[in-house]
C-alpha positions as CSV (number, residue, x, y, z in Angstrom):
1,M,103.7,108.6,88.3
2,K,105.5,107.5,85.2
3,I,106.1,103.8,85.2
4,N,108.3,101.9,82.8
5,I,105.7,99.3,81.9
6,D,102.1,100.0,81.2
7,Y,100.6,98.2,84.2
8,N,97.1,99.1,83.1
9,R,97.7,97.2,79.9
10,V,99.2,94.1,81.4
11,A,97.0,94.0,84.5
12,K,94.7,91.2,83.2
13,F,97.8,89.0,82.5
14,Y,99.8,90.0,85.6
15,D,98.8,87.2,88.0
16,G,99.4,84.6,85.4
17,M,102.8,86.1,84.5
18,L,103.9,86.1,88.1
19,F,102.4,82.8,89.2
20,F,105.7,81.2,90.2
21,V,107.0,84.3,91.8
22,E,103.8,84.6,93.8
23,W,104.1,81.0,94.9
24,F,107.6,81.6,96.1
25,V,106.9,84.9,97.8
26,S,103.6,84.1,99.5
27,K,104.8,82.0,102.4
28,K,107.5,84.5,103.4
29,R,105.1,87.3,103.0
30,Q,102.7,85.6,105.5
31,E,105.5,85.3,108.0
32,L,106.6,88.9,107.6
33,L,103.1,90.3,107.8
34,Q,102.7,88.7,111.3
35,Q,104.6,91.8,112.4
36,A,102.1,94.2,110.8
37,E,100.3,96.3,113.4
38,G,98.0,99.3,113.6
39,V,97.1,101.2,110.5
40,I,98.9,99.6,107.5
41,L,99.9,101.1,104.2
42,E,100.8,98.7,101.4
43,V,102.7,100.5,98.7
44,G,102.3,99.0,95.2
45,V,99.6,96.5,96.0
46,G,99.2,95.4,92.4
47,T,96.3,93.0,91.9
48,G,96.0,92.4,95.7
49,S,97.7,89.0,95.8
50,S,99.0,90.0,99.3
51,F,95.6,90.2,100.9
52,K,95.4,86.5,101.5
53,D,98.7,86.7,103.5
54,Y,97.7,89.3,106.0
55,P,96.5,88.4,109.5
56,Q,92.8,88.8,109.8
57,G,91.1,91.9,111.0
58,K,93.7,94.5,109.9
59,L,93.0,98.1,108.7
60,I,94.9,98.4,105.4
61,I,95.3,101.3,102.9
62,A,96.4,99.6,99.7
63,M,97.8,101.9,97.0
64,D,99.0,101.5,93.5
65,A,99.7,103.7,90.5
66,S,97.6,101.5,88.1
67,K,93.9,101.9,88.0
68,E,93.5,98.5,86.2
69,M,95.6,96.7,88.8
70,L,93.4,98.1,91.6
71,R,90.3,97.1,89.7
72,L,91.5,93.5,89.9
73,A,92.6,94.0,93.6
74,E,89.0,95.1,94.4
75,K,87.7,91.6,93.5
76,K,90.1,90.1,96.1
77,I,89.0,92.3,99.0
78,R,85.8,90.2,99.6
79,A,87.9,87.2,100.7
80,Y,89.6,89.2,103.5
81,S,88.0,89.7,106.9
82,G,89.3,93.1,107.8
83,H,89.1,96.5,106.2
84,I,91.0,97.3,103.0
85,E,90.7,100.7,101.2
86,L,92.2,101.0,97.7
87,Q,93.7,104.3,96.4
88,I,95.5,105.3,93.2
89,E,98.6,107.0,94.4
90,D,102.2,107.7,93.4
91,A,104.9,106.2,95.7
92,Q,107.1,109.2,95.0
93,N,104.4,111.7,96.1
94,L,102.3,110.2,98.9
95,P,99.2,112.3,99.8
96,F,99.3,111.3,103.5
97,K,100.3,113.4,106.5
98,D,103.6,112.9,108.2
99,E,103.7,109.9,110.6
100,T,100.3,108.5,109.6
101,F,101.1,104.7,109.5
102,D,102.1,102.2,112.1
103,T,103.3,99.7,109.4
104,I,104.2,100.1,105.8
105,F,104.6,97.0,103.6
106,T,106.1,96.6,100.1
107,S,106.5,93.5,98.0
108,L,108.6,93.6,94.8
109,V,107.7,97.3,94.3
110,F,110.8,99.4,94.4
111,C,112.2,97.8,91.2
112,S,109.4,99.7,89.3
113,V,109.3,103.1,91.1
114,R,111.1,105.5,88.8
115,N,112.9,107.3,91.6
116,S,113.2,104.7,94.3
117,F,115.1,106.9,96.7
118,K,112.4,109.5,96.5
119,G,109.8,106.8,97.1
120,L,111.7,105.6,100.2
121,R,111.9,109.1,101.6
122,E,108.1,109.4,101.2
123,V,107.6,106.1,102.9
124,H,109.9,107.3,105.8
125,R,107.9,110.5,106.0
126,V,104.5,108.9,106.4
127,L,105.7,106.1,108.8
128,K,105.3,106.8,112.6
129,K,108.4,107.2,114.7
130,D,107.8,103.9,116.4
131,G,106.5,102.3,113.1
132,R,107.9,99.4,111.1
133,L,108.7,99.1,107.4
134,L,108.4,95.5,106.1
135,M,109.7,94.7,102.7
136,I,110.2,91.8,100.3
137,E,112.3,93.2,97.4
138,H,114.7,92.0,94.8
139,V,117.9,93.9,94.7
140,K,121.3,94.1,93.1
141,S,123.6,91.3,94.3
142,E,126.5,92.2,96.5
143,N,128.6,89.6,94.7
144,R,130.9,91.8,92.5
145,L,130.6,89.7,89.4
146,V,126.8,89.0,89.7
147,G,126.2,92.7,90.5
148,Y,128.3,93.7,87.4
149,M,126.3,91.4,85.2
150,M,123.0,92.8,86.6
151,D,124.1,96.3,85.8
152,K,125.0,95.3,82.3
153,F,121.8,93.4,81.7
154,N,119.5,96.0,83.3
155,P,119.1,98.2,80.2
156,V,117.7,95.2,78.4
157,V,114.9,94.6,81.0
158,A,114.5,98.2,82.4
159,K,111.3,98.7,80.4
160,F,109.7,96.0,82.6
161,D,111.8,96.0,85.8
162,N,115.0,97.4,87.3
163,I,117.0,94.4,88.5
164,N,119.9,96.4,89.9
165,R,118.2,98.5,92.6
166,E,120.3,98.9,95.8
167,T,117.4,99.2,98.1
168,V,119.2,98.0,101.3
169,H,121.9,100.6,100.7
170,Y,119.4,103.3,100.2
171,L,117.3,102.6,103.3
172,P,119.8,104.3,105.8
173,L,120.2,107.2,103.4
174,A,116.5,107.6,103.4
175,G,116.5,107.7,107.2
176,F,115.7,104.1,108.1
177,K,117.5,101.7,110.5
178,V,117.7,98.2,109.0
179,K,116.8,95.9,111.8
180,Q,116.8,92.6,109.9
181,Q,117.4,91.3,106.5
182,E,117.2,87.8,105.2
183,N,118.2,86.4,101.8
184,L,115.3,84.5,100.3
185,A,116.9,83.8,96.9
186,F,120.7,84.1,97.1
187,D,121.2,87.7,97.9
188,I,118.9,89.0,95.1
189,V,115.5,88.6,96.8
190,K,115.5,89.8,100.4
191,S,113.1,90.1,103.3
192,I,113.8,93.4,105.2
193,V,112.5,94.9,108.4
194,A,113.4,98.5,109.1
195,S,112.4,101.3,111.4
196,K,112.9,105.1,111.7
């Protein structure tokens, strides 16, 4: 998977760089993950900051495209009382069979997947028919002026992050039914629950 930023290179600084973002997201992530059931796939686990927010005793396959991010995530597994398996995988080309997972979770991931629609189609493919997709993602604002400014500014920051992804718009096109969405920071950071 080609990623815009070399996450292997920045892995050791990543938690420090995102300290305030993590503080903001963690509480909402805890609430959202109360809905996680069965076999769980976390796409784009990064350094494993989400592990502390899962209910105890879950079976989680946690994947990321960066070996160094997963190396740091491995250190956080010990604090979790459940089973977590780490895998280096590409969100755009998941190696799992169709309808493998009961729950799929993403947190601030689809801004860095090169072809986010392809990634969402893959997530749809590996989610069970009665499964649930849980997401916390930052997206392009629906406010016309703010959205326009995000589009204009995106080339400046695209090496690190795409700030203008229309994830909520793409979900139905990828086959999902959006059941719930909540604005966490204006309409730029959203909590999303979707199903097949």
